[in-house]
PDB file of N, H, CA, C and O in Angstrom:
ATOM      1  N   UNK A   1     -18.361  -4.685 -14.344  1.00  0.00           N
ATOM      2  CA  UNK A   1     -17.076  -4.017 -14.240  1.00  0.00           C
ATOM      3  C   UNK A   1     -16.265  -4.666 -13.131  1.00  0.00           C
ATOM      4  O   UNK A   1     -16.776  -4.894 -12.034  1.00  0.00           O
ATOM      5  N   UNK A   2     -15.008  -4.963 -13.412  1.00  0.00           N
ATOM      6  H   UNK A   2     -14.593  -4.778 -14.302  1.00  0.00           H
ATOM      7  CA  UNK A   2     -14.150  -5.665 -12.463  1.00  0.00           C
ATOM      8  C   UNK A   2     -13.224  -4.673 -11.769  1.00  0.00           C
ATOM      9  O   UNK A   2     -12.602  -3.834 -12.420  1.00  0.00           O
ATOM     10  N   UNK A   3     -13.137  -4.773 -10.448  1.00  0.00           N
ATOM     11  H   UNK A   3     -13.642  -5.454  -9.919  1.00  0.00           H
ATOM     12  CA  UNK A   3     -12.176  -3.963  -9.704  1.00  0.00           C
ATOM     13  C   UNK A   3     -10.823  -4.651  -9.745  1.00  0.00           C
ATOM     14  O   UNK A   3     -10.702  -5.826  -9.398  1.00  0.00           O
ATOM     15  N   UNK A   4      -9.812  -3.916 -10.168  1.00  0.00           N
ATOM     16  H   UNK A   4      -9.910  -2.962 -10.449  1.00  0.00           H
ATOM     17  CA  UNK A   4      -8.457  -4.455 -10.171  1.00  0.00           C
ATOM     18  C   UNK A   4      -7.829  -4.202  -8.816  1.00  0.00           C
ATOM     19  O   UNK A   4      -8.119  -3.203  -8.158  1.00  0.00           O
ATOM     20  N   UNK A   5      -6.969  -5.112  -8.411  1.00  0.00           N
ATOM     21  H   UNK A   5      -6.734  -5.924  -8.946  1.00  0.00           H
ATOM     22  CA  UNK A   5      -6.259  -4.975  -7.142  1.00  0.00           C
ATOM     23  C   UNK A   5      -4.777  -4.931  -7.431  1.00  0.00           C
ATOM     24  O   UNK A   5      -4.250  -5.761  -8.172  1.00  0.00           O
ATOM     25  N   UNK A   6      -4.121  -3.972  -6.849  1.00  0.00           N
ATOM     26  H   UNK A   6      -4.549  -3.299  -6.248  1.00  0.00           H
ATOM     27  CA  UNK A   6      -2.692  -3.791  -7.083  1.00  0.00           C
ATOM     28  C   UNK A   6      -1.954  -3.878  -5.759  1.00  0.00           C
ATOM     29  O   UNK A   6      -2.428  -3.393  -4.732  1.00  0.00           O
ATOM     30  N   UNK A   7      -0.796  -4.499  -5.799  1.00  0.00           N
ATOM     31  H   UNK A   7      -0.411  -4.893  -6.634  1.00  0.00           H
ATOM     32  CA  UNK A   7      -0.011  -4.663  -4.580  1.00  0.00           C
ATOM     33  C   UNK A   7       0.558  -3.323  -4.130  1.00  0.00           C
ATOM     34  O   UNK A   7       0.663  -2.376  -4.910  1.00  0.00           O
ATOM     35  N   UNK A   8       0.915  -3.272  -2.877  1.00  0.00           N
ATOM     36  H   UNK A   8       0.830  -4.041  -2.244  1.00  0.00           H
ATOM     37  CA  UNK A   8       1.542  -2.076  -2.301  1.00  0.00           C
ATOM     38  C   UNK A   8       2.815  -1.749  -3.068  1.00  0.00           C
ATOM     39  O   UNK A   8       3.095  -0.580  -3.332  1.00  0.00           O
ATOM     40  N   UNK A   9       3.586  -2.762  -3.425  1.00  0.00           N
ATOM     41  H   UNK A   9       3.359  -3.712  -3.211  1.00  0.00           H
ATOM     42  CA  UNK A   9       4.840  -2.560  -4.154  1.00  0.00           C
ATOM     43  C   UNK A   9       4.590  -1.979  -5.542  1.00  0.00           C
ATOM     44  O   UNK A   9       5.350  -1.127  -6.002  1.00  0.00           O
ATOM     45  N   UNK A  10       3.539  -2.429  -6.207  1.00  0.00           N
ATOM     46  H   UNK A  10       2.922  -3.121  -5.834  1.00  0.00           H
ATOM     47  CA  UNK A  10       3.186  -1.893  -7.525  1.00  0.00           C
ATOM     48  C   UNK A  10       2.810  -0.422  -7.417  1.00  0.00           C
ATOM     49  O   UNK A  10       3.197   0.390  -8.258  1.00  0.00           O
ATOM     50  N   UNK A  11       2.064  -0.089  -6.392  1.00  0.00           N
ATOM     51  H   UNK A  11       1.749  -0.749  -5.709  1.00  0.00           H
ATOM     52  CA  UNK A  11       1.662   1.298  -6.188  1.00  0.00           C
ATOM     53  C   UNK A  11       2.882   2.183  -5.950  1.00  0.00           C
ATOM     54  O   UNK A  11       2.983   3.268  -6.522  1.00  0.00           O
ATOM     55  N   UNK A  12       3.808   1.726  -5.110  1.00  0.00           N
ATOM     56  H   UNK A  12       3.726   0.845  -4.646  1.00  0.00           H
ATOM     57  CA  UNK A  12       5.012   2.508  -4.845  1.00  0.00           C
ATOM     58  C   UNK A  12       5.871   2.651  -6.096  1.00  0.00           C
ATOM     59  O   UNK A  12       6.444   3.713  -6.339  1.00  0.00           O
ATOM     60  N   UNK A  13       5.963   1.592  -6.887  1.00  0.00           N
ATOM     61  H   UNK A  13       5.498   0.729  -6.690  1.00  0.00           H
ATOM     62  CA  UNK A  13       6.728   1.650  -8.133  1.00  0.00           C
ATOM     63  C   UNK A  13       6.103   2.653  -9.102  1.00  0.00           C
ATOM     64  O   UNK A  13       6.821   3.413  -9.751  1.00  0.00           O
ATOM     65  N   UNK A  14       4.790   2.662  -9.204  1.00  0.00           N
ATOM     66  H   UNK A  14       4.207   2.044  -8.677  1.00  0.00           H
ATOM     67  CA  UNK A  14       4.102   3.608 -10.082  1.00  0.00           C
ATOM     68  C   UNK A  14       4.363   5.046  -9.639  1.00  0.00           C
ATOM     69  O   UNK A  14       4.603   5.921 -10.470  1.00  0.00           O
ATOM     70  N   UNK A  15       4.317   5.287  -8.332  1.00  0.00           N
ATOM     71  H   UNK A  15       4.122   4.576  -7.657  1.00  0.00           H
ATOM     72  CA  UNK A  15       4.582   6.625  -7.802  1.00  0.00           C
ATOM     73  C   UNK A  15       6.024   7.020  -8.072  1.00  0.00           C
ATOM     74  O   UNK A  15       6.295   8.162  -8.443  1.00  0.00           O
ATOM     75  N   UNK A  16       6.950   6.087  -7.890  1.00  0.00           N
ATOM     76  H   UNK A  16       6.729   5.160  -7.589  1.00  0.00           H
ATOM     77  CA  UNK A  16       8.366   6.369  -8.136  1.00  0.00           C
ATOM     78  C   UNK A  16       8.599   6.768  -9.593  1.00  0.00           C
ATOM     79  O   UNK A  16       9.296   7.742  -9.877  1.00  0.00           O
ATOM     80  N   UNK A  17       8.016   6.017 -10.496  1.00  0.00           N
ATOM     81  H   UNK A  17       7.449   5.226 -10.266  1.00  0.00           H
ATOM     82  CA  UNK A  17       8.168   6.321 -11.924  1.00  0.00           C
ATOM     83  C   UNK A  17       7.561   7.680 -12.261  1.00  0.00           C
ATOM     84  O   UNK A  17       8.144   8.448 -13.026  1.00  0.00           O
ATOM     85  N   UNK A  18       6.405   7.976 -11.697  1.00  0.00           N
ATOM     86  H   UNK A  18       5.931   7.352 -11.075  1.00  0.00           H
ATOM     87  CA  UNK A  18       5.759   9.260 -11.937  1.00  0.00           C
ATOM     88  C   UNK A  18       6.638  10.395 -11.436  1.00  0.00           C
ATOM     89  O   UNK A  18       6.781  11.416 -12.110  1.00  0.00           O
ATOM     90  N   UNK A  19       7.227  10.224 -10.261  1.00  0.00           N
ATOM     91  H   UNK A  19       7.111   9.395  -9.714  1.00  0.00           H
ATOM     92  CA  UNK A  19       8.100  11.252  -9.703  1.00  0.00           C
ATOM     93  C   UNK A  19       9.381  11.435 -10.510  1.00  0.00           C
ATOM     94  O   UNK A  19      10.002  12.497 -10.465  1.00  0.00           O
ATOM     95  N   UNK A  20       9.775  10.395 -11.247  1.00  0.00           N
ATOM     96  H   UNK A  20       9.270   9.533 -11.283  1.00  0.00           H
ATOM     97  CA  UNK A  20      10.953  10.496 -12.111  1.00  0.00           C
ATOM     98  C   UNK A  20      10.636  11.129 -13.452  1.00  0.00           C
ATOM     99  O   UNK A  20      11.536  11.349 -14.262  1.00  0.00           O
ATOM    100  N   UNK A  21       9.365  11.425 -13.696  1.00  0.00           N
ATOM    101  H   UNK A  21       8.633  11.246 -13.038  1.00  0.00           H
ATOM    102  CA  UNK A  21       8.979  12.105 -14.922  1.00  0.00           C
ATOM    103  C   UNK A  21       8.423  11.220 -16.019  1.00  0.00           C
ATOM    104  O   UNK A  21       8.182  11.689 -17.131  1.00  0.00           O
ATOM    105  N   UNK A  22       8.218   9.947 -15.722  1.00  0.00           N
ATOM    106  H   UNK A  22       8.414   9.567 -14.818  1.00  0.00           H
ATOM    107  CA  UNK A  22       7.632   9.040 -16.711  1.00  0.00           C
ATOM    108  C   UNK A  22       6.142   9.379 -16.818  1.00  0.00           C
ATOM    109  O   UNK A  22       5.459   9.474 -15.798  1.00  0.00           O
ATOM    110  N   UNK A  23       5.627   9.562 -18.048  1.00  0.00           N
ATOM    111  H   UNK A  23       6.182   9.484 -18.876  1.00  0.00           H
ATOM    112  CA  UNK A  23       4.196   9.880 -18.202  1.00  0.00           C
ATOM    113  C   UNK A  23       3.289   8.783 -17.648  1.00  0.00           C
ATOM    114  O   UNK A  23       3.608   7.596 -17.719  1.00  0.00           O
ATOM    115  N   UNK A  24       2.161   9.204 -17.101  1.00  0.00           N
ATOM    116  H   UNK A  24       1.902  10.168 -17.043  1.00  0.00           H
ATOM    117  CA  UNK A  24       1.215   8.274 -16.490  1.00  0.00           C
ATOM    118  C   UNK A  24       0.753   7.164 -17.410  1.00  0.00           C
ATOM    119  O   UNK A  24       0.617   6.020 -16.976  1.00  0.00           O
ATOM    120  N   UNK A  25       0.508   7.479 -18.676  1.00  0.00           N
ATOM    121  H   UNK A  25       0.618   8.408 -19.029  1.00  0.00           H
ATOM    122  CA  UNK A  25       0.041   6.457 -19.617  1.00  0.00           C
ATOM    123  C   UNK A  25       1.105   5.384 -19.847  1.00  0.00           C
ATOM    124  O   UNK A  25       0.779   4.205 -19.985  1.00  0.00           O
ATOM    125  N   UNK A  26       2.374   5.789 -19.887  1.00  0.00           N
ATOM    126  H   UNK A  26       2.638   6.747 -19.774  1.00  0.00           H
ATOM    127  CA  UNK A  26       3.447   4.808 -20.062  1.00  0.00           C
ATOM    128  C   UNK A  26       3.571   3.919 -18.835  1.00  0.00           C
ATOM    129  O   UNK A  26       3.852   2.726 -18.953  1.00  0.00           O
ATOM    130  N   UNK A  27       3.365   4.493 -17.666  1.00  0.00           N
ATOM    131  H   UNK A  27       3.138   5.462 -17.570  1.00  0.00           H
ATOM    132  CA  UNK A  27       3.406   3.706 -16.430  1.00  0.00           C
ATOM    133  C   UNK A  27       2.285   2.668 -16.453  1.00  0.00           C
ATOM    134  O   UNK A  27       2.492   1.515 -16.073  1.00  0.00           O
ATOM    135  N   UNK A  28       1.108   3.078 -16.896  1.00  0.00           N
ATOM    136  H   UNK A  28       0.940   4.015 -17.204  1.00  0.00           H
ATOM    137  CA  UNK A  28      -0.030   2.150 -16.993  1.00  0.00           C
ATOM    138  C   UNK A  28       0.308   0.979 -17.898  1.00  0.00           C
ATOM    139  O   UNK A  28       0.033  -0.174 -17.567  1.00  0.00           O
ATOM    140  N   UNK A  29       0.899   1.279 -19.030  1.00  0.00           N
ATOM    141  H   UNK A  29       1.122   2.216 -19.299  1.00  0.00           H
ATOM    142  CA  UNK A  29       1.264   0.223 -19.973  1.00  0.00           C
ATOM    143  C   UNK A  29       2.324  -0.692 -19.374  1.00  0.00           C
ATOM    144  O   UNK A  29       2.229  -1.915 -19.474  1.00  0.00           O
ATOM    145  N   UNK A  30       3.324  -0.098 -18.758  1.00  0.00           N
ATOM    146  H   UNK A  30       3.402   0.896 -18.677  1.00  0.00           H
ATOM    147  CA  UNK A  30       4.439  -0.870 -18.196  1.00  0.00           C
ATOM    148  C   UNK A  30       3.997  -1.764 -17.048  1.00  0.00           C
ATOM    149  O   UNK A  30       4.430  -2.912 -16.951  1.00  0.00           O
ATOM    150  N   UNK A  31       3.133  -1.243 -16.176  1.00  0.00           N
ATOM    151  H   UNK A  31       2.781  -0.311 -16.254  1.00  0.00           H
ATOM    152  CA  UNK A  31       2.744  -1.992 -14.975  1.00  0.00           C
ATOM    153  C   UNK A  31       1.375  -2.667 -15.094  1.00  0.00           C
ATOM    154  O   UNK A  31       0.954  -3.382 -14.184  1.00  0.00           O
ATOM    155  N   UNK A  32       0.692  -2.445 -16.200  1.00  0.00           N
ATOM    156  H   UNK A  32       1.035  -1.864 -16.939  1.00  0.00           H
ATOM    157  CA  UNK A  32      -0.618  -3.066 -16.399  1.00  0.00           C
ATOM    158  C   UNK A  32      -1.719  -2.453 -15.556  1.00  0.00           C
ATOM    159  O   UNK A  32      -2.617  -3.159 -15.097  1.00  0.00           O
ATOM    160  N   UNK A  33      -1.660  -1.158 -15.349  1.00  0.00           N
ATOM    161  H   UNK A  33      -0.931  -0.584 -15.721  1.00  0.00           H
ATOM    162  CA  UNK A  33      -2.669  -0.466 -14.557  1.00  0.00           C
ATOM    163  C   UNK A  33      -3.845  -0.064 -15.427  1.00  0.00           C
ATOM    164  O   UNK A  33      -3.707   0.108 -16.638  1.00  0.00           O
ATOM    165  N   UNK A  34      -4.995   0.084 -14.805  1.00  0.00           N
ATOM    166  H   UNK A  34      -5.108  -0.056 -13.821  1.00  0.00           H
ATOM    167  CA  UNK A  34      -6.224   0.395 -15.528  1.00  0.00           C
ATOM    168  C   UNK A  34      -6.276   1.861 -15.945  1.00  0.00           C
ATOM    169  O   UNK A  34      -6.738   2.176 -17.042  1.00  0.00           O
ATOM    170  N   UNK A  35      -5.807   2.761 -15.078  1.00  0.00           N
ATOM    171  H   UNK A  35      -5.432   2.506 -14.187  1.00  0.00           H
ATOM    172  CA  UNK A  35      -5.954   4.194 -15.334  1.00  0.00           C
ATOM    173  C   UNK A  35      -4.796   4.964 -14.709  1.00  0.00           C
ATOM    174  O   UNK A  35      -4.303   4.607 -13.639  1.00  0.00           O
ATOM    175  N   UNK A  36      -4.369   6.025 -15.391  1.00  0.00           N
ATOM    176  H   UNK A  36      -4.770   6.315 -16.260  1.00  0.00           H
ATOM    177  CA  UNK A  36      -3.301   6.826 -14.811  1.00  0.00           C
ATOM    178  C   UNK A  36      -3.806   7.701 -13.667  1.00  0.00           C
ATOM    179  O   UNK A  36      -3.009   8.210 -12.878  1.00  0.00           O
ATOM    180  N   UNK A  37      -5.114   7.878 -13.572  1.00  0.00           N
ATOM    181  H   UNK A  37      -5.761   7.465 -14.213  1.00  0.00           H
ATOM    182  CA  UNK A  37      -5.677   8.626 -12.452  1.00  0.00           C
ATOM    183  C   UNK A  37      -5.398   7.954 -11.119  1.00  0.00           C
ATOM    184  O   UNK A  37      -5.281   8.622 -10.091  1.00  0.00           O
ATOM    185  N   UNK A  38      -5.293   6.640 -11.138  1.00  0.00           N
ATOM    186  H   UNK A  38      -5.389   6.098 -11.973  1.00  0.00           H
ATOM    187  CA  UNK A  38      -4.964   5.897  -9.917  1.00  0.00           C
ATOM    188  C   UNK A  38      -3.617   6.337  -9.354  1.00  0.00           C
ATOM    189  O   UNK A  38      -3.460   6.509  -8.145  1.00  0.00           O
ATOM    190  N   UNK A  39      -2.662   6.512 -10.237  1.00  0.00           N
ATOM    191  H   UNK A  39      -2.790   6.371 -11.219  1.00  0.00           H
ATOM    192  CA  UNK A  39      -1.300   6.850  -9.803  1.00  0.00           C
ATOM    193  C   UNK A  39      -1.292   8.197  -9.089  1.00  0.00           C
ATOM    194  O   UNK A  39      -0.635   8.356  -8.060  1.00  0.00           O
ATOM    195  N   UNK A  40      -2.019   9.158  -9.633  1.00  0.00           N
ATOM    196  H   UNK A  40      -2.553   9.028 -10.469  1.00  0.00           H
ATOM    197  CA  UNK A  40      -2.073  10.484  -9.021  1.00  0.00           C
ATOM    198  C   UNK A  40      -2.765  10.427  -7.654  1.00  0.00           C
ATOM    199  O   UNK A  40      -2.380  11.139  -6.727  1.00  0.00           O
ATOM    200  N   UNK A  41      -3.775   9.584  -7.540  1.00  0.00           N
ATOM    201  H   UNK A  41      -4.088   9.005  -8.293  1.00  0.00           H
ATOM    202  CA  UNK A  41      -4.448   9.403  -6.245  1.00  0.00           C
ATOM    203  C   UNK A  41      -3.497   8.772  -5.239  1.00  0.00           C
ATOM    204  O   UNK A  41      -3.415   9.208  -4.091  1.00  0.00           O
ATOM    205  N   UNK A  42      -2.775   7.735  -5.682  1.00  0.00           N
ATOM    206  H   UNK A  42      -2.842   7.381  -6.615  1.00  0.00           H
ATOM    207  CA  UNK A  42      -1.821   7.075  -4.789  1.00  0.00           C
ATOM    208  C   UNK A  42      -0.734   8.039  -4.347  1.00  0.00           C
ATOM    209  O   UNK A  42      -0.323   8.024  -3.187  1.00  0.00           O
ATOM    210  N   UNK A  43      -0.262   8.885  -5.271  1.00  0.00           N
ATOM    211  H   UNK A  43      -0.596   8.897  -6.214  1.00  0.00           H
ATOM    212  CA  UNK A  43       0.781   9.854  -4.911  1.00  0.00           C
ATOM    213  C   UNK A  43       0.244  10.842  -3.881  1.00  0.00           C
ATOM    214  O   UNK A  43       0.970  11.238  -2.969  1.00  0.00           O
ATOM    215  N   UNK A  44      -1.017  11.243  -4.016  1.00  0.00           N
ATOM    216  H   UNK A  44      -1.606  10.921  -4.757  1.00  0.00           H
ATOM    217  CA  UNK A  44      -1.628  12.149  -3.037  1.00  0.00           C
ATOM    218  C   UNK A  44      -1.647  11.496  -1.658  1.00  0.00           C
ATOM    219  O   UNK A  44      -1.317  12.133  -0.657  1.00  0.00           O
ATOM    220  N   UNK A  45      -2.035  10.216  -1.611  1.00  0.00           N
ATOM    221  H   UNK A  45      -2.302   9.698  -2.424  1.00  0.00           H
ATOM    222  CA  UNK A  45      -2.039   9.499  -0.338  1.00  0.00           C
ATOM    223  C   UNK A  45      -0.642   9.479   0.278  1.00  0.00           C
ATOM    224  O   UNK A  45      -0.482   9.704   1.477  1.00  0.00           O
ATOM    225  N   UNK A  46       0.359   9.212  -0.543  1.00  0.00           N
ATOM    226  H   UNK A  46       0.230   9.029  -1.518  1.00  0.00           H
ATOM    227  CA  UNK A  46       1.733   9.147  -0.055  1.00  0.00           C
ATOM    228  C   UNK A  46       2.184  10.504   0.476  1.00  0.00           C
ATOM    229  O   UNK A  46       2.792  10.582   1.544  1.00  0.00           O
ATOM    230  N   UNK A  47       1.893  11.564  -0.258  1.00  0.00           N
ATOM    231  H   UNK A  47       1.399  11.501  -1.125  1.00  0.00           H
ATOM    232  CA  UNK A  47       2.277  12.916   0.174  1.00  0.00           C
ATOM    233  C   UNK A  47       1.612  13.312   1.485  1.00  0.00           C
ATOM    234  O   UNK A  47       2.196  14.032   2.295  1.00  0.00           O
ATOM    235  N   UNK A  48       0.377  12.834   1.688  1.00  0.00           N
ATOM    236  H   UNK A  48      -0.097  12.249   1.030  1.00  0.00           H
ATOM    237  CA  UNK A  48      -0.356  13.154   2.913  1.00  0.00           C
ATOM    238  C   UNK A  48      -0.009  12.213   4.064  1.00  0.00           C
ATOM    239  O   UNK A  48      -0.537  12.356   5.166  1.00  0.00           O
ATOM    240  N   UNK A  49       0.883  11.247   3.807  1.00  0.00           N
ATOM    241  H   UNK A  49       1.312  11.131   2.911  1.00  0.00           H
ATOM    242  CA  UNK A  49       1.268  10.300   4.848  1.00  0.00           C
ATOM    243  C   UNK A  49       0.185   9.292   5.164  1.00  0.00           C
ATOM    244  O   UNK A  49       0.173   8.702   6.244  1.00  0.00           O
ATOM    245  N   UNK A  50      -0.725   9.092   4.225  1.00  0.00           N
ATOM    246  H   UNK A  50      -0.716   9.571   3.347  1.00  0.00           H
ATOM    247  CA  UNK A  50      -1.862   8.193   4.431  1.00  0.00           C
ATOM    248  C   UNK A  50      -1.524   6.793   3.898  1.00  0.00           C
ATOM    249  O   UNK A  50      -2.135   6.309   2.945  1.00  0.00           O
ATOM    250  N   UNK A  51      -0.541   6.162   4.536  1.00  0.00           N
ATOM    251  H   UNK A  51      -0.045   6.554   5.310  1.00  0.00           H
ATOM    252  CA  UNK A  51      -0.034   4.867   4.076  1.00  0.00           C
ATOM    253  C   UNK A  51      -1.082   3.761   4.182  1.00  0.00           C
ATOM    254  O   UNK A  51      -1.066   2.813   3.398  1.00  0.00           O
ATOM    255  N   UNK A  52      -1.983   3.879   5.139  1.00  0.00           N
ATOM    256  H   UNK A  52      -1.996   4.649   5.777  1.00  0.00           H
ATOM    257  CA  UNK A  52      -3.032   2.870   5.320  1.00  0.00           C
ATOM    258  C   UNK A  52      -3.889   2.759   4.058  1.00  0.00           C
ATOM    259  O   UNK A  52      -4.275   1.661   3.654  1.00  0.00           O
ATOM    260  N   UNK A  53      -4.181   3.899   3.444  1.00  0.00           N
ATOM    261  H   UNK A  53      -3.867   4.790   3.772  1.00  0.00           H
ATOM    262  CA  UNK A  53      -5.011   3.883   2.221  1.00  0.00           C
ATOM    263  C   UNK A  53      -4.252   3.253   1.056  1.00  0.00           C
ATOM    264  O   UNK A  53      -4.860   2.645   0.176  1.00  0.00           O
ATOM    265  N   UNK A  54      -2.930   3.394   1.048  1.00  0.00           N
ATOM    266  H   UNK A  54      -2.436   3.888   1.763  1.00  0.00           H
ATOM    267  CA  UNK A  54      -2.132   2.755  -0.009  1.00  0.00           C
ATOM    268  C   UNK A  54      -2.115   1.233   0.165  1.00  0.00           C
ATOM    269  O   UNK A  54      -2.093   0.492  -0.818  1.00  0.00           O
ATOM    270  N   UNK A  55      -2.126   0.783   1.396  1.00  0.00           N
ATOM    271  H   UNK A  55      -2.144   1.385   2.194  1.00  0.00           H
ATOM    272  CA  UNK A  55      -2.039  -0.647   1.680  1.00  0.00           C
ATOM    273  C   UNK A  55      -3.367  -1.375   1.490  1.00  0.00           C
ATOM    274  O   UNK A  55      -3.377  -2.584   1.259  1.00  0.00           O
ATOM    275  N   UNK A  56      -4.485  -0.660   1.582  1.00  0.00           N
ATOM    276  H   UNK A  56      -4.477   0.322   1.769  1.00  0.00           H
ATOM    277  CA  UNK A  56      -5.776  -1.339   1.485  1.00  0.00           C
ATOM    278  C   UNK A  56      -6.087  -1.694   0.036  1.00  0.00           C
ATOM    279  O   UNK A  56      -5.669  -1.009  -0.897  1.00  0.00           O
ATOM    280  N   UNK A  57      -6.820  -2.764  -0.120  1.00  0.00           N
ATOM    281  H   UNK A  57      -7.160  -3.321   0.638  1.00  0.00           H
ATOM    282  CA  UNK A  57      -7.235  -3.220  -1.440  1.00  0.00           C
ATOM    283  C   UNK A  57      -8.612  -2.648  -1.742  1.00  0.00           C
ATOM    284  O   UNK A  57      -9.449  -2.564  -0.843  1.00  0.00           O
ATOM    285  N   UNK A  58      -8.868  -2.251  -2.992  1.00  0.00           N
ATOM    286  H   UNK A  58      -8.188  -2.320  -3.722  1.00  0.00           H
ATOM    287  CA  UNK A  58     -10.183  -1.679  -3.323  1.00  0.00           C
ATOM    288  C   UNK A  58     -11.302  -2.699  -3.206  1.00  0.00           C
ATOM    289  O   UNK A  58     -12.463  -2.373  -3.451  1.00  0.00           O
TER     290      UNK A  58
END
C-alpha cells in the first residue's frame, strides 16, 4: 500500500471546496485524492488551529 502525499495548498483547496458545499467524493475526483475522509480530518485540524499537522507529510 502506497502512502500518498499532498501539498499544503492541495489540502487547503480541498477544505475550501468542502466548506463551499462541494461533496467530498467530487473533491477527491477533482484533486486526485485517495479518500474523502482525509478532507474531513484536514478540516478538523484547521478548525483546531493545528496548522503543523496540515503541513506535515504522512
